[in-house]
C-alpha positions in Angstrom: 26.2 -24.0 5.7 23.0 -24.4 3.6 22.6 -22.2 0.6 19.5 -20.0 0.7 16.8 -21.3 -1.6 16.5 -19.3 -4.8 12.9 -18.4 -5.7 11.7 -20.3 -8.8 11.4 -18.3 -12.0 8.1 -18.4 -13.8 7.8 -17.9 -17.5 5.2 -16.8 -20.1 3.2 -20.1 -19.6 2.6 -19.3 -16.0 2.1 -15.6 -16.5 -0.5 -15.9 -19.3 -3.5 -17.1 -17.3 -3.0 -14.3 -14.7 -2.5 -11.7 -17.4 -5.8 -12.8 -19.1 -7.7 -12.8 -15.9 -6.4 -9.4 -14.8 -7.1 -7.9 -18.2 -10.7 -9.2 -18.3 -11.3 -8.0 -14.7 -9.5 -4.7 -15.3 -11.5 -3.9 -18.4 -14.8 -4.8 -16.8 -14.4 -2.7 -13.7 -13.1 0.3 -15.8 -16.3 0.0 -17.9 -18.4 -0.2 -14.8 -16.7 2.9 -13.4 -17.2 4.4 -9.9 -20.2 4.2 -7.7 -21.3 6.9 -5.2 -23.2 6.0 -2.1 -24.9 8.7 -0.1 -24.8 8.0 3.7 -26.5 11.2 4.7 -23.5 12.5 6.8 -21.4 12.2 3.7 -20.9 10.2 0.5 -18.7 7.2 -0.2 -17.2 6.8 -3.7 -16.1 3.3 -4.7 -13.6 3.4 -7.5 -12.9 0.7 -10.2 -9.7 -0.3 -8.4 -11.7 -1.4 -5.4 -14.0 -3.4 -7.6 -10.9 -4.9 -9.2 -9.5 -6.0 -5.8 -12.9 -7.5 -4.7 -13.4 -9.4 -8.0 -9.8 -10.6 -8.0 -10.2 -11.9 -4.5 -13.4 -13.7 -5.5 -11.7 -15.4 -8.4 -8.8 -16.3 -6.2 -10.9 -18.0 -3.6 -13.7 -19.6 -5.7 -13.8 -23.4 -5.8 -15.5 -24.0 -9.2 -12.1 -23.8 -11.0 -9.5 -23.2 -8.3 -6.7 -20.7 -9.0 -3.5 -22.5 -8.2 -1.2 -21.2 -5.5 1.6 -20.9 -8.0 -0.5 -18.6 -10.2 -1.4 -16.5 -7.2 2.3 -16.1 -6.5 2.8 -15.0 -10.1 0.1 -12.3 -9.5 2.0 -11.2 -6.3 5.2 -10.9 -8.3 3.5 -8.7 -10.8 2.1 -6.5 -8.0 5.7 -5.6 -7.0 6.5 -4.2 -10.5 3.1 -2.6 -10.8 3.9 -0.6 -7.6 6.9 0.8 -9.4 4.9 1.9 -12.4 2.4 3.5 -10.0 5.2 5.4 -8.2 6.6 6.5 -11.6 3.2 7.9 -12.6 2.8 9.7 -9.2 6.3 11.2 -9.5 5.0 13.2 -12.4 2.5 14.8 -10.0 5.4 15.8 -7.7 7.4 17.8 -10.1 4.8 20.4 -11.1 3.7 20.7 -7.5 7.2 21.3 -6.0 6.5 24.9 -5.1 3.5 23.8 -3.1 5.4 21.0 -1.5 8.3 23.3 -0.5 5.9 25.8 1.1 4.3 22.9 3.1 7.7 21.4 4.1 7.6 21.8 7.9 4.0 20.6 7.9 4.9 17.6 5.7 7.5 16.4 8.2 5.6 17.2 11.3 2.5 15.2 10.3 4.6 12.1 10.1 4.3 12.1 13.9 0.7 11.1 13.4 1.6 8.0 11.5 4.0 7.1 14.3 1.6 7.8 17.3 -1.8 7.1 15.7 -1.5 3.3 15.9 0.2 3.2 19.3 -2.0 5.7 21.0 -5.4 4.2 20.0 -5.0 0.7 18.5 -2.7 -0.6 21.1 -5.0 0.1 24.1 -7.8 -1.6 22.2 -5.7 -4.7 21.5 -4.9 -4.8 25.2 -8.6 -4.6 26.1 -9.3 -7.4 23.7 -6.6 -9.5 25.4 -4.4 -10.1 22.3 -1.3 -10.7 24.5 2.2 -10.1 23.1 0.8 -10.0 19.6 -0.4 -6.5 20.5 3.0 -5.0 20.1 3.7 -6.4 16.7 0.2 -5.6 15.4 0.1 -1.9 16.6 3.6 -0.4 16.4 2.9 0.5 12.8 0.6 -0.4 9.9 2.9 -3.4 9.3 4.0 -3.5 5.8 7.0 -5.7 4.6 9.8 -4.0 6.6 8.0 -4.7 9.9 8.7 -8.5 9.6 12.4 -7.9 9.7 12.2 -5.4 12.6 10.1 -7.7 14.9 11.9 -10.9 13.9 15.2 -9.4 14.8 14.1 -8.1 18.2 11.7 -10.8 19.3 12.3 -13.8 17.0 10.1 -15.5 14.5 8.6 -17.7 17.2 7.2 -14.8 19.2 3.7 -13.6 19.7 4.9 -10.2 18.5 5.8 -11.7 15.1 2.3 -13.2 14.9 0.9 -9.8 15.5 2.8 -8.3 12.6 1.6 -11.1 10.4 -2.0 -10.5 11.5 -1.9 -6.8 10.7 -0.1 -7.5 7.4 -2.8 -9.9 6.2 -5.6 -7.6 7.4 -4.1 -4.6 5.7 -3.5 -6.5 2.5 -7.1 -7.9 2.4 -9.0 -4.9 3.7 -6.7 -1.9 4.0 -7.2 -0.3 0.5 -11.0 -0.9 0.6 -11.4 0.6 4.1 -9.2 3.6 3.7 -11.1 4.4 0.4 -14.3 4.5 2.3 -12.8 6.4 5.2 -11.1 9.2 3.2 -14.1 9.5 0.9 -16.3 10.2 3.9 -13.9 12.6 5.6 -13.0 14.5 2.4 -16.7 15.1 1.7 -17.1 16.7 5.2 -15.1 19.7 3.8 -13.5 20.1 7.3 -9.8 19.7 6.4 -7.5 21.3 3.9 -7.1 18.9 0.9 -3.3 19.1 1.3 -3.6 18.0 5.0 -5.8 15.1 3.9 -3.1 14.2 1.2 -0.4 14.2 3.9 -2.5 11.9 6.1 -2.9 9.5 3.1 0.8 8.8 3.0 0.6 5.9 5.4 3.5 3.9 3.9 1.5 1.6 1.8 1.3 2.2 -2.0 -2.1 0.6 -2.5 -3.6 2.4 0.5 -2.1 5.7 -0.5 -3.4 5.3 -4.1 -6.9 4.4 -2.9 -7.2 7.2 -0.4 -5.8 10.0 -2.7 -8.3 8.9 -5.3 -11.1 9.8 -3.0 -9.5 13.1 -1.9 -8.7 14.2 -5.5 -12.3 13.4 -6.5 -13.6 15.6 -3.7 -11.2 18.4 -4.6 -10.7 18.1 -8.4 -9.3 21.6 -8.7 -6.4 20.6 -6.4 -6.0 17.1 -7.7 -2.5 17.6 -9.0 -1.2 19.0 -5.7 -3.1 16.3 -3.7 -1.5 13.5 -5.6 2.0 15.0 -5.4 1.7 15.7 -1.7 0.4 12.2 -0.9 3.2 10.6 -3.0 5.9 12.6 -1.1 4.3 11.9 2.3 4.2 8.2 1.5 7.8 8.3 0.3 8.9 10.0 3.6 6.9 7.5 5.6 8.5 4.6 3.7 12.1 6.0 3.9 11.9 6.9 7.6 9.8 3.9 8.5 12.6 1.4 9.1 14.6 3.7 11.3 11.6 5.1 13.2 10.3 1.6 13.7 13.5 0.2 15.1 14.6 3.0 17.3 11.3 4.7 18.3 8.0 3.0 17.4 8.7 -0.5 18.4 10.3 0.3 21.8 7.5 2.8 22.5 4.8 0.2 21.7 6.6 -2.3 23.9 6.9 0.0 26.9 3.3 1.3 26.5 2.1 -2.3 26.4 4.0 -3.2 29.5 2.6 -0.1 31.2 -1.0 -1.0 30.4 -0.6 -4.6 31.4 1.8 -4.0 34.2 3.8 -7.0 33.1 0.8 -9.4 33.2 0.2 -11.7 30.2 -3.1 -10.7 28.7 -3.1 -13.4 26.0 -6.4 -15.0 25.3 -6.9 -18.7 24.8 -4.2 -20.1 22.7 -1.3 -19.0 24.9 -1.5 -22.3 26.9 0.9 -25.1 26.8 1.0 -26.8 23.5 0.7 -23.5 21.7 4.3 -23.9 20.5 3.4 -26.8 18.3 0.5 -24.9 16.9 2.6 -21.8 16.3 5.2 -24.0 14.5 2.6 -25.4 12.2 1.2 -22.0 11.6 4.6 -20.7 10.6 5.1 -23.6 8.2 1.7 -22.6 6.7 2.9 -19.0 6.4 6.1 -20.0 4.8 4.3 -22.1 2.2 1.9 -19.3 1.4 4.5 -16.6 1.3 7.2 -18.4 -0.7 7.9 -16.3 -3.7 8.3 -16.8 -7.4 10.0 -14.4 -9.7 9.3 -13.3 -13.2 11.8 -12.0 -15.8 11.6 -8.2 -15.7 10.9 -8.0 -19.5 7.9 -10.3 -19.0 6.5 -8.4 -16.0 6.8 -5.1 -17.9 5.3 -6.5 -21.0 2.3 -7.9 -19.2 1.7 -4.7 -17.2 2.0 -2.6 -20.3 -0.7 -4.5 -22.1 -2.9 -4.4 -19.1 -2.2 -0.7 -18.5 -2.8 0.4 -22.1 -6.2 -1.4 -22.0 -7.4 0.2 -18.7 -5.9 3.6 -19.5 -7.6 3.7 -22.9 -11.0 2.9 -21.3 -10.4 5.6 -18.7 -9.6 8.1 -21.5 -12.6 6.8 -23.5 -10.4 6.4 -26.6 -7.1 4.8 -27.6 -4.4 7.4 -28.1 -0.7 7.2 -29.1 -0.1 9.7 -26.4 -1.0 6.9 -23.9 1.5 4.7 -25.6 4.1 7.4 -25.4 3.3 8.0 -21.7 3.8 4.3 -20.9 7.1 4.4 -22.8 8.3 7.2 -20.5 7.1 5.3 -17.4 8.8 2.1 -18.5 12.0 4.0 -19.1 11.8 5.7 -15.7 11.3 2.3 -14.0 14.3 0.8 -15.8 16.4 3.8 -14.9 15.4 3.5 -11.3 16.3 -0.1 -11.1 19.6 0.5 -12.8 20.5 3.3 -10.4 19.4 1.1 -7.4 21.7 -1.6 -8.6 24.6 0.8 -9.0 24.1 2.6 -5.7 23.1 -0.5 -3.7 22.0 1.5 -0.7 19.2 3.5 -2.3 16.1 1.7 -3.3 14.6 1.8 -6.8 11.4 3.5 -5.5 13.5 6.4 -4.2 15.3 6.8 -7.5 12.1 6.6 -9.5 10.4 9.2 -7.4 13.4 11.5 -7.4 14.2 11.3 -11.1 10.5 11.5 -12.0 9.9 14.6 -9.9 12.9 16.3 -11.5 12.1 15.6 -15.1 8.5 16.7 -14.6 9.5 19.9 -12.8 9.8 23.4 -14.3 13.6 23.1 -14.1 13.9 20.3 -16.6 14.0 21.5 -20.2 11.9 18.6 -21.7 9.2 18.7 -19.0 6.8 20.4 -21.3 7.1 17.5 -23.7 7.1 14.6 -21.2 4.3 15.9 -18.9 1.4 15.8 -21.4 2.5 12.2 -22.5 2.6 10.8 -19.0 -0.5 12.7 -17.8 -2.5 11.0 -20.6 -2.1 7.8 -18.5 -4.8 8.0 -15.8 -3.0 7.0 -12.6 -6.2 5.3 -11.3 -6.0 2.9 -14.2 -2.6 1.7 -13.0 -3.9 1.4 -9.5 -6.8 -0.7 -10.8 -4.4 -3.1 -12.4 -2.2 -3.2 -9.3 -5.1 -4.0 -6.9 -6.7 -6.5 -9.3 -3.5 -8.4 -9.3 -3.3 -8.1 -5.5 -6.8 -9.6 -5.3 -5.8 -12.5 -7.5 -2.9 -13.2 -5.2 -4.8 -13.2 -1.9 -6.6 -16.6 -1.9 -3.6 -18.3 -0.5 -3.7 -16.0 2.6 -7.3 -16.7 3.6 -6.5 -19.6 5.9 -4.0 -17.4 7.7 -6.7 -14.8 8.4 -9.0 -17.5 9.8 -6.3 -18.8 12.1 -5.5 -15.3 13.3 -9.1 -14.6 14.6 -11.6 -11.8 14.6 -9.7 -9.5 17.1 -7.4 -8.1 14.4 -10.4 -6.6 12.6 -11.4 -3.9 15.1 -7.7 -3.4 15.9 -6.8 -3.0 12.2 -9.7 -0.6 11.6 -8.7 1.6 14.5 -5.0 1.5 13.5 -5.7 2.7 9.9 -8.3 5.3 11.1 -6.0 6.6 13.8 -2.9 6.8 11.6 -4.8 8.7 8.9 -6.9 11.1 11.1 -4.1 12.0 13.6 -1.7 12.7 10.7 -4.4 14.8 9.0 -5.1 16.8 12.1 -1.4 17.5 12.8 -0.9 18.5 9.2 -3.9 20.8 9.3 -2.5 22.7 12.3 1.0 22.7 10.8 -0.2 24.1 7.5 -1.9 26.9 9.5 1.4 27.7 11.1 3.6 27.6 8.0 1.0 28.5 5.4 
């Protein structure tokens, strides 16, 4: 029996170039600020975190001084820890909003049906129309974040078209998801048609970056309800993430498979590329995927140190001044992340994200004695400044995935756009009606 390969550990020497690049990009985009584009039927607001993602990607793919794949993998490793910091910050929006969240409880659960059915109901028929073949099921049973690989691989195998569909949607969502959903939610929020809490529920699509991007647009459109919007979106996203594996395995994936078979009546609708000899191409493709997705790890102390320096810089620009309250806020967030990781290690079955959200919501709630001390500290840290760092690092990590996107083809673009749009809009519509029923 072969021993599983242990991901190589990177040190300060490998982390320093990425830290410097991310710091420069993060500071620049925070200085630039947001841009508002009037489309006539509504306005679109592009936030610094989107500029950070775009600039990071441009640096990642440029050929003048190529950014090594190993450095891109270091950036990807930092993204994983940055997500926990973002969740910790968002948890402090949940606690003060718990009364609102409790009142919206039934609506919050019911709108999750939209995330389940949105992609299957609209994106799947489009993929069939475009003759994506078996990849249709993998690409449209969900928005395909990390857990989807395990679900589809177990059911269909890593050599399957369904698995290639998951990969296609994952790469598309990583490259374009945050940018597109920012534009979409900014446009819809400025229509003033939906309750901002319904929009916040729709934003919880199961992706931290997409949720952060979309809630920024909603909170900007409804500044008076920004606190409740951020808290509602964080809880909705947590519910989607927690239930996603079970719903995917037992409901979404079988439903997508049966709907696909119904629409195609068992006929193979694969476009060119499903012919003989495709197996060798698929094998080479998987080898390319494996090379690009092989991970590196960073010591936790190093990741947190880099992210703290980056975060203090962007948060200070967002606040237009350096403040010791921001330092105190980051100290609370770091302590919460470390506690969440410790509890996850002890419990083994409950993830760190769940612990961070739960503990953060409690210590920021009216029921915690020190909430009045902790809340002002943490809220001095602009949550968008953390999202800017996270998406900048994501952009710096994406150059290695561009060849995969070229191999996948153009069909995933309309399918991905429809999947994200359907998931968000259907969930929002369901939440709107549910809020009307339960107030």
